[in-house]
C-alpha positions as CSV (number, residue, x, y, z in Angstrom):
1,M,48.3,88.4,70.1
2,A,52.0,90.3,70.2
3,A,54.8,89.2,73.4
4,N,55.5,91.9,75.6
5,I,59.1,92.8,75.7
6,V,60.7,92.4,78.9
7,I,64.2,94.1,79.8
8,T,65.8,93.2,82.7
9,G,70.0,93.8,83.8
10,T,72.1,96.4,84.9
11,L,73.9,99.5,84.0
12,T,77.2,99.7,86.0
13,C,78.9,103.6,85.8
14,T,82.0,104.7,87.0
15,P,82.6,106.8,90.2
16,G,83.4,109.7,87.5
17,D,80.2,109.1,85.6
18,L,77.5,108.7,88.8
19,A,76.8,112.2,89.3
20,M,76.1,112.5,85.4
21,V,74.0,109.5,85.5
22,S,72.1,110.1,88.2
23,A,71.4,113.4,86.8
24,A,70.2,112.7,83.3
25,L,68.5,109.6,84.6
26,P,64.8,111.3,85.5
27,D,64.5,113.0,82.1
28,H,65.3,109.6,80.4
29,I,62.6,108.1,82.7
30,R,60.2,110.5,81.9
31,L,60.5,110.7,78.5
32,T,60.3,106.7,78.0
33,R,57.6,106.5,80.2
34,A,55.7,108.6,77.7
35,E,56.2,106.6,74.7
36,P,53.6,104.7,73.2
37,G,53.7,101.2,73.9
38,C,56.0,101.8,77.2
39,I,54.3,99.5,79.6
40,S,56.6,100.4,82.7
41,F,60.2,101.7,82.8
42,S,62.5,101.8,86.2
43,I,66.4,102.4,86.1
44,T,67.1,102.5,90.2
45,P,69.9,102.5,92.2
46,S,71.1,98.7,93.5
47,P,70.8,98.7,97.1
48,D,73.7,96.3,97.5
49,T,76.6,97.8,94.7
50,P,77.7,101.1,94.5
51,C,77.6,102.7,91.0
52,Q,75.2,99.7,89.8
53,F,71.4,100.6,88.2
54,D,68.9,97.6,88.2
55,I,66.6,97.8,85.1
56,A,63.5,96.6,84.4
57,E,61.2,97.8,81.3
58,R,58.4,96.0,79.7
59,F,56.7,97.2,75.9
60,V,53.5,96.1,74.6
61,N,55.2,94.5,71.3
62,R,59.0,94.1,69.6
63,A,57.4,97.4,67.3
64,A,57.1,99.7,70.8
65,F,60.7,98.5,72.3
66,D,62.5,99.1,68.8
67,S,61.2,102.4,68.4
68,H,61.9,102.9,71.9
69,S,65.4,101.7,71.1
70,A,65.2,104.1,68.1
71,R,64.7,107.1,70.1
72,T,67.4,106.3,73.2
73,K,69.9,106.2,70.2
74,A,69.1,109.8,69.1
75,S,68.4,111.1,72.7
76,D,70.5,113.4,74.7
77,W,71.0,110.4,77.4
78,W,72.2,108.0,75.0
79,E,75.0,111.1,74.3
80,K,76.1,111.1,77.5
81,S,75.6,107.4,78.9
82,S,76.3,105.1,75.8
83,H,80.5,104.0,76.7
84,I,78.5,103.0,80.2
85,S,77.9,98.9,80.7
86,R,75.0,97.6,80.1
87,N,74.3,94.0,80.9
88,I,70.8,93.3,79.7
89,K,68.4,90.6,78.6
90,V,65.6,90.9,76.4
91,T,63.0,88.3,76.7
92,E,59.2,88.0,74.9
93,K,56.6,87.5,77.4
């Protein structure tokens, strides 16, 4: 059985990007949750750090995660947010 892919980490934007991130995230989250192989997906404001969002994702396997990554890189979300700092860890469980 293939291992789940688990992504954890943070996305940290500048105060100038905060409104854009907040406006663009709901569509990105909706589209990702609809992807085949997405078990769970959330990007939520950090309760302790302004302009930081906590990332928690789980996909059924590497192929599902790779498909998600490809879709993301072709999306409006990526066009708007690719310059924003991300600190993520990808593990297999």
